[in-house]
C-alpha positions in Angstrom: 151.3 132.9 68.6 153.0 130.0 70.3 156.5 130.2 71.9 158.9 127.5 71.1 161.9 126.6 73.3 165.3 127.0 71.6 165.8 123.2 71.7 163.3 120.9 70.1 164.3 117.3 70.8 163.0 114.5 68.6 163.0 111.0 70.0 163.1 108.5 67.1 162.0 105.0 68.2 164.4 103.5 65.7 167.4 104.8 67.7 166.4 102.7 70.8 166.4 99.0 71.3 163.2 99.0 73.4 160.6 101.2 75.0 162.4 101.5 78.3 165.4 103.1 76.6 163.2 105.6 74.8 161.4 106.5 78.1 164.7 106.8 80.0 166.0 109.2 77.4 162.8 111.2 77.6 163.1 111.4 81.4 166.7 112.6 81.1 165.7 115.3 78.7 162.9 116.4 81.0 165.5 116.6 83.9 167.6 118.9 81.7 164.7 121.3 81.4 163.3 120.3 78.0 159.7 121.4 77.7 158.8 119.8 74.4 159.5 116.5 72.7 158.5 115.0 69.4 158.0 111.3 69.2 158.8 109.8 65.9 158.4 106.2 64.8 158.7 105.3 61.1 158.2 101.5 61.6 154.6 101.8 60.6 153.4 99.5 63.4 150.5 101.5 64.8 150.1 99.3 67.9 153.7 99.6 68.9 153.6 103.3 68.3 150.5 103.7 70.5 152.0 101.7 73.3 155.2 103.8 73.3 153.2 107.0 73.0 151.0 106.1 75.9 154.0 105.2 78.0 155.6 108.6 77.2 152.4 110.3 78.2 152.2 108.3 81.4 155.7 109.0 82.5 156.0 112.7 81.4 152.4 113.7 82.1 151.8 117.4 82.0 155.5 118.4 82.4 156.4 118.1 78.7 154.5 119.1 75.6 154.4 115.9 73.5 154.2 116.1 69.7 153.3 113.1 67.5 155.1 112.7 64.2 152.7 112.1 61.2 149.8 110.4 63.0 146.9 112.7 63.9 144.8 109.7 64.9 147.4 108.4 67.4 147.9 111.9 68.7 144.3 112.0 69.9 144.2 108.4 71.2 147.5 108.9 73.2 146.4 112.4 74.3 149.4 114.1 72.9 149.6 117.9 72.6 150.2 118.2 68.9 151.2 116.7 65.5 154.0 117.3 63.1 153.5 116.4 59.5 155.8 116.3 56.4 155.2 117.1 52.8 154.0 113.5 52.0 151.6 113.2 55.0 148.1 114.5 55.5 147.5 118.1 54.4 147.8 120.5 57.3 144.1 121.5 57.2 143.0 117.9 57.2 145.2 117.4 60.3 143.7 120.5 61.9 140.2 119.1 61.3 141.2 116.0 63.2 143.1 117.5 66.2 141.1 120.7 66.7 142.2 124.2 67.4 143.9 123.7 70.8 146.6 121.2 69.8 149.8 122.4 68.1 150.4 121.7 64.4 153.8 121.8 62.8 154.7 121.3 59.1 158.1 120.4 57.5 159.2 122.3 54.5 162.3 121.9 52.3 162.4 125.1 50.2 161.0 128.6 50.0 158.0 127.6 47.9 156.9 124.9 50.4 157.4 127.2 53.3 155.4 130.0 51.8 152.6 127.5 51.1 152.7 126.1 54.6 152.6 129.7 56.0 149.1 130.1 54.6 147.8 127.1 56.6 146.7 127.0 60.2 150.1 125.5 61.2 151.4 126.9 64.5 155.1 126.6 63.5 157.1 125.6 60.4 160.2 123.6 60.0 162.9 124.1 57.4 165.7 121.6 56.5 167.7 119.7 56.3 170.1 122.5 57.2 173.1 120.1 57.2 173.6 116.6 56.0 171.7 114.1 58.2 171.8 110.4 58.8 168.4 110.2 60.5 166.5 109.8 57.2 166.9 107.1 54.5 166.2 109.5 51.6 166.9 113.0 52.9 165.9 116.1 50.9 168.6 118.4 49.5 170.6 120.3 52.1 169.4 123.9 52.4 172.3 125.2 54.5 172.3 128.3 56.7 171.4 130.3 53.6 168.2 128.3 53.4 167.3 129.3 56.9 168.1 132.9 56.1 165.9 132.8 53.0 163.0 131.2 55.0 163.0 133.7 57.8 161.3 136.6 56.0 158.7 134.3 54.5 156.9 133.7 57.8 156.1 135.3 61.1 155.4 131.9 62.6 158.1 130.2 64.8 160.7 128.6 62.6 162.3 125.3 63.5 165.5 124.3 61.8 166.2 120.6 61.4 168.9 118.3 59.9 172.4 117.6 61.1 172.2 120.1 63.9 174.8 119.6 66.7 176.1 121.5 69.7 178.9 122.7 67.4 176.7 124.4 64.8 173.4 125.2 66.7 174.3 128.8 67.5 175.0 129.6 63.8 171.5 128.2 62.9 169.8 130.5 65.5 171.9 133.4 64.2 170.6 132.6 60.7 167.1 133.2 61.8 165.7 130.0 63.3 163.7 130.3 66.6 164.4 126.7 67.5 166.6 123.7 66.5 165.3 120.2 66.2 167.9 117.6 67.2 167.9 113.8 67.1 171.4 112.3 66.9 173.3 114.7 69.1 171.0 114.0 72.1 171.3 110.3 72.0 174.5 109.9 74.1 173.9 111.2 77.6 170.7 113.0 76.8 170.6 115.1 80.0 174.2 116.3 79.7 173.8 116.9 75.9 170.6 118.9 76.4 172.1 121.0 79.1 175.0 121.8 76.8 172.6 122.7 74.0 170.8 125.1 76.3 174.2 126.8 77.2 175.1 127.2 73.5 171.6 128.5 72.6 171.2 131.2 75.3 
């Protein structure tokens, strides 16, 4: 079974004006001790996604495990270390067939039924959320709250990542509710290195 760091940063390309800003944030996170980053780009422009992904790989190399959001094909081309898919994306087993056994596969879930279903797949870890209200999605799923994390915990032995509105102020409560790791977007944008270091202090 894989071991996830307590902090699971997600770099959303939509939060940065250009690639250099995205790369700079990634390098700051790496300097803070982050060991895994998910790259997310919902623009749908595959060429731009691939360019950014390749630049991330070039700059971070083997020091960071890089996870591609949604796109198993781009994961392979950019030589990323895994893929994370949602409920509307390719089925986990289809993704596994593309990326092979060595790369990590994560699956987003939003209720106990979805989580129990995802647990039967070859996914390496499962995500549950949104835990709190979030501004990083246009049409977010209903908030599950800390109780949703507590209900999810006994349904899987796989690492559980909580996502959605998680900040330095509430992260500890999410871990206490049963999550192994917290996925964070917004609360790492300003001063990524300092923010990540503070997350690590909170999540010890």
